[in-house]
VOBA-1610 file (N, C-alpha, C; in pm, whole numbers, padded with zeros to 5 digits, always signed):
BEGIN
Unk-00942-03286+05216Unk-00829-03354+05275Unk-00874-03425+05403Unk-00820-03538+05429Unk-00849-03605+05556Unk-00803-03518+05673Unk-00871-03523+05786Unk-00838-03436+05900Unk-00692-03447+05946Unk-00632-03564+05932Unk-00495-03582+05981Unk-00390-03565+05871Unk-00428-03509+05757Unk-00335-03497+05645Unk-00345-03358+05583Unk-00239-03282+05590Unk-00237-03148+05532Unk-00122-03133+05433Unk-00078-03241+05374Unk+00034-03238+05282Unk-00016-03204+05141Unk-00048-03077+05118Unk-00101-03033+04989Unk-00005-03059+04874Unk+00125-03028+04890Unk+00217-03053+04777Unk+00217-03200+04733Unk+00215-03293+04829Unk+00212-03434+04794Unk+00082-03468+04720Unk-00030-03418+04769Unk-00159-03445+04703Unk-00158-03396+04559Unk-00111-03272+04538Unk-00108-03217+04403Unk-00013-03294+04313Unk+00102-03338+04368Unk+00195-03417+04289Unk+00129-03547+04244Unk+00055-03612+04335Unk-00013-03737+04300Unk-00123-03714+04196Unk-00197-03606+04211Unk-00303-03573+04114Unk-00241-03546+03977Unk-00137-03464+03972Unk-00072-03432+03845Unk-00011-03556+03781Unk+00051-03640+03862Unk+00113-03761+03809Unk+00008-03852+03746Unk-00101-03876+03819Unk-00206-03963+03765Unk-00263-03904+03636Unk-00297-03774+03641Unk-00358-03709+03525Unk-00264-03716+03404Unk-00137-03683+03427Unk-00039-03681+03317Unk-00021-03818+03255Unk-00018-03920+03337Unk-00001-04056+03284Unk-00123-04103+03205Unk-00238-04046+03232Unk-00360-04086+03163Unk-00401-03992+03051Unk-00324-03889+03027Unk-00348-03793+02920Unk-00285-03844+02791Unk-00357-03841+02679Unk-00295-03886+02553Unk-00170-03804+02521Unk-00071-03869+02468Unk+00054-03802+02429Unk+00030-03713+02309Unk+00118-03616+02289Unk+00111-03537+02166Unk+00112-03387+02186Unk+00103-03337+02310Unk+00103-03192+02326Unk+00243-03138+02300Unk+00252-03012+02258Unk+00381-02948+02234Unk+00455-02931+02365Unk+00581-02971+02368Unk+00665-02954+02487Unk+00798-02894+02445Unk+00846-02798+02525Unk+00979-02744+02502Unk+01082-02852+02533Unk+01200-02838+02475Unk+01304-02939+02495Unk+01342-02952+02642Unk+01334-02842+02717Unk+01367-02850+02860Unk+01269-02939+02934Unk+01144-02940+02893Unk+01044-03028+02955Unk+01065-03173+02911Unk+01098-03193+02785Unk+01123-03328+02736Unk+01242-03387+02812Unk+01348-03308+02828Unk+01469-03355+02897Unk+01439-03397+03041Unk+01343-03331+03104Unk+01309-03361+03244Unk+01192-03458+03257Unk+01140-03504+03144Unk+01029-03598+03147Unk+00898-03534+03190Unk+00886-03403+03169Unk+00765-03331+03212Unk+00666-03319+03096Unk+00539-03321+03131Unk+00433-03296+03033Unk+00415-03146+03018Unk+00359-03103+02907Unk+00343-02961+02881Unk+00221-02898+02945Unk+00134-02978+03005Unk+00008-02925+03056Unk+00022-02851+03189Unk+00124-02883+03268Unk+00135-02828+03403Unk+00240-02719+03411Unk+00210-02615+03488Unk+00315-02519+03520Unk+00403-02582+03627Unk+00527-02542+03631Unk+00623-02606+03721Unk+00600-02571+03867Unk+00557-02454+03893Unk+00546-02409+04033Unk+00411-02441+04092Unk+00407-02444+04222Unk+00283-02470+04296Unk+00278-02374+04414Unk+00168-02304+04428Unk+00148-02215+04542Unk+00019-02254+04611Unk+00030-02283+04737Unk-00089-02311+04816Unk-00151-02176+04853Unk-00281-02166+04843Unk-00348-02041+04878Unk-00481-02073+04945Unk-00501-02019+05061Unk-00627-02032+05132Unk-00712-01910+05097Unk-00829-01933+05041Unk-00919-01821+05008Unk-00965-01759+05138Unk-00940-01628+05152Unk-00959-01560+05279Unk-01102-01510+05301Unk-01168-01466+05195Unk-01301-01408+05211Unk-01372-01406+05076Unk-01492-01352+05074Unk-01571-01348+04950Unk-01502-01268+04840Unk-01437-01157+04878Unk-01368-01075+04779Unk-01253-01152+04716Unk-01177-01223+04798Unk-01067-01305+04748Unk-01120-01415+04656Unk-01230-01477+04696Unk-01291-01581+04612Unk-01334-01523+04478Unk-01399-01407+04480Unk-01445-01343+04357Unk-01328-01310+04265Unk-01218-01264+04320Unk-01099-01233+04238Unk-01043-01359+04173Unk-01042-01468+04246Unk-00992-01593+04188Unk-01086-01644+04079Unk-01215-01634+04101Unk-01312-01675+03999Unk-01295-01590+03874Unk-01281-01459+03892Unk-01260-01370+03777Unk-01134-01409+03700Unk-01028-01437+03772Unk-00901-01477+03709Unk-00921-01602+03624Unk-00990-01700+03680Unk-01014-01826+03608Unk-01102-01803+03486Unk-01205-01723+03501Unk-01295-01697+03389Unk-01227-01617+03279Unk-01133-01531+03314Unk-01068-01444+03216Unk-00953-01513+03143Unk-00895-01616+03202Unk-00775-01680+03147Unk-00789-01722+03000Unk-00897-01787+02956Unk-00905-01825+02813Unk-00904-01704+02720Unk-00957-01591+02767Unk-00954-01468+02688Unk-00812-01413+02687Unk-00752-01404+02804Unk-00617-01350+02818Unk-00516-01425+02730Unk-00532-01554+02720Unk-00437-01635+02643Unk-00478-01653+02497Unk-00584-01583+02455Unk-00621-01580+02314Unk-00696-01701+02262Unk-00749-01784+02351Unk-00826-01900+02305Unk-00965-01861+02258Unk-01021-01756+02317Unk-01153-01706+02280Unk-01153-01554+02291Unk-01253-01491+02230Unk-01263-01345+02237Unk-01339-01297+02361Unk-01428-01383+02412Unk-01510-01347+02529Unk-01517-01467+02623Unk-01533-01440+02751Unk-01541-01548+02850Unk-01653-01646+02817Unk-01763-01596+02767Unk-01877-01684+02738Unk-01850-01780+02623Unk-01744-01757+02546Unk-01712-01843+02433Unk-01632-01968+02473Unk-01583-01973+02597Unk-01506-02089+02642Unk-01604-02192+02699Unk-01628-02303+02630Unk-01734-02395+02670Unk-01706-02474+02798Unk-01580-02478+02843Unk-01543-02561+02958Unk-01545-02484+03090Unk-01591-02362+03087Unk-01582-02272+03202Unk-01702-02280+03295Unk-01675-02258+03422Unk-01785-02241+03519Unk-01855-02109+03498Unk-01802-02025+03409Unk-01865-01896+03378Unk-02012-01915+03344Unk-02043-02020+03270Unk-02182-02044+03228Unk-02274-02071+03347Unk-02223-02139+03447Unk-02300-02164+03569Unk-02323-02033+03644Unk-02220-01948+03650Unk-02233-01819+03719Unk-02336-01730+03649Unk-02341-01736+03515Unk-02443-01661+03440Unk-02581-01720+03468Unk-02592-01851+03461Unk-02720-01919+03487Unk-02774-01885+03625Unk-02684-01878+03724Unk-02724-01849+03862Unk-02745-01701+03889Unk-02722-01615+03788Unk-02743-01472+03804Unk-02631-01398+03875Unk-02517-01463+03893Unk-02403-01400+03959Unk-02330-01307+03862Unk-02318-01351+03736Unk-02254-01271+03632Unk-02350-01256+03515Unk-02328-01152+03436Unk-02405-01135+03313Unk-02326-01193+03197Unk-02395-01227+03090Unk-02330-01290+02977Unk-02223-01201+02913Unk-02235-01070+02929Unk-02136-00980+02869Unk-02025-00943+02969Unk-02010-01020+03078Unk-01906-00993+03175Unk-01769-00992+03107Unk-01688-00894+03142Unk-01553-00884+03088Unk-01544-00817+02953Unk-01657-00785+02891Unk-01655-00719+02761Unk-01649-00569+02781Unk-01568-00506+02701Unk-01554-00359+02714Unk-01659-00286+02636
//
């Protein structure tokens, strides 16, 4: 962010608007989203969060890496090809079997 601008909600609204307008049409949308002209890709709410320390950062990274598994897109974090998980494994931060029981 520029030093004189801390309007995070406005920035995110602009990012989401641009992205949504440039995304091909066709995703499934509930009627409530169609009625409001909303795309199905974004959650409605926005929470600003400042990462406080390394532990907080690690928890957020874990959350992001686990999400494709949690939502049933893949069986293991390593199976999601779009994840930074692969970089964390390459850098030796995580093992390839991270999250597996």
